[in-house]
C-alpha positions in Angstrom: -48.9 103.4 181.4 -48.0 101.8 178.3 -49.2 102.4 174.7 -48.8 99.8 172.2 -49.3 100.5 168.5 -49.0 97.4 165.8 -49.3 99.7 162.8 -46.9 102.3 161.5 -47.6 104.9 158.9 -45.1 106.8 156.3 -44.6 110.4 157.4 -43.4 113.1 155.2 -40.0 112.8 157.0 -39.3 109.2 156.0 -36.8 108.6 153.4 -39.3 106.7 151.2 -41.7 109.6 151.2 -39.0 111.9 150.1 -37.9 109.9 147.3 -41.3 109.1 146.0 -41.3 105.5 146.8 -44.0 105.7 149.1 -46.7 108.3 150.0 -47.3 109.8 153.5 -49.9 108.0 155.6 -49.2 104.6 153.8 -49.0 101.6 156.0 -45.4 100.4 156.6 -44.6 96.8 155.7 -43.6 94.3 158.2 -43.8 94.3 162.3 -44.3 97.6 163.3 -44.9 97.2 166.8 -44.1 100.4 168.5 -44.0 100.7 172.6 -44.1 103.7 174.6 -43.3 103.7 178.2 -44.7 106.4 180.4 -43.3 106.6 183.9 -44.8 108.6 186.7 -42.7 111.6 187.6 -42.3 110.6 191.3 -42.2 106.9 192.8 -45.2 105.7 194.9 -44.3 107.3 198.0 -44.4 110.7 196.3 -41.1 111.7 197.6 -38.4 110.8 195.0 -38.6 112.2 191.5 -38.1 109.4 188.9 -37.8 112.1 185.8 -35.2 110.9 183.0 -34.2 114.6 183.0 -33.0 114.3 186.2 -29.0 114.4 185.9 -28.1 113.6 189.4 -25.6 111.0 189.8 -24.8 111.2 193.5 -21.9 113.5 194.2 -24.4 115.1 196.8 -25.8 112.3 198.6 -28.6 114.1 200.3 -29.7 116.3 197.3 -29.4 113.0 195.1 -31.8 111.1 197.5 -34.5 113.9 197.3 -34.2 114.1 193.4 -33.5 110.4 192.9 -30.7 109.0 190.7 -32.7 108.4 187.1 -29.8 107.1 184.7 -31.2 107.9 180.8 -27.9 106.2 179.3 -28.2 102.8 181.8 -32.3 103.1 181.3 -31.9 103.3 177.3 -29.1 100.6 177.3 -31.2 98.2 179.4 -33.9 98.8 177.0 -31.8 97.8 174.0 -30.4 94.9 175.6 -34.1 93.6 176.4 -35.3 94.2 173.1 -32.3 92.3 171.2 -33.1 89.3 173.9 -36.6 89.3 173.7 -36.9 89.2 170.2 -33.5 87.9 169.2 -32.5 90.6 167.2 -29.4 90.7 165.8 -28.2 94.5 166.3 -25.3 95.5 164.1 -22.3 97.5 165.7 -23.0 100.7 164.0 -26.9 100.3 165.3 -25.9 100.0 169.0 -26.3 102.8 171.3 -22.8 102.4 172.9 -21.4 102.8 169.5 -23.0 106.3 168.9 -22.2 107.3 172.0 -18.5 106.4 171.4 -18.7 108.1 168.0 -19.8 111.4 169.7 -17.1 111.3 172.3 -14.2 110.8 169.3 -12.0 113.4 169.0 
């Protein structure tokens, strides 16, 4: 199931609302396309779990076959790359998912 929204509104947590520049509920400017992708918990055979909360990485092959091997990091990275290519989006280094992961891992 996909959910498409073409309009977004300012919420009470938005910086512009907090700073008094905009009011809560005001329509946001520009293209505010928002997409949510909802995936079934199991595959079409109802035997392999597809849950993004599954952290199985294949150390125990039989166990991993039963649970599936959903990798959230790869899923998010593919989504980011696809978005950037599709919309010719020039994402700055500090806005990339990989950069955020690297910063969290810094010593």
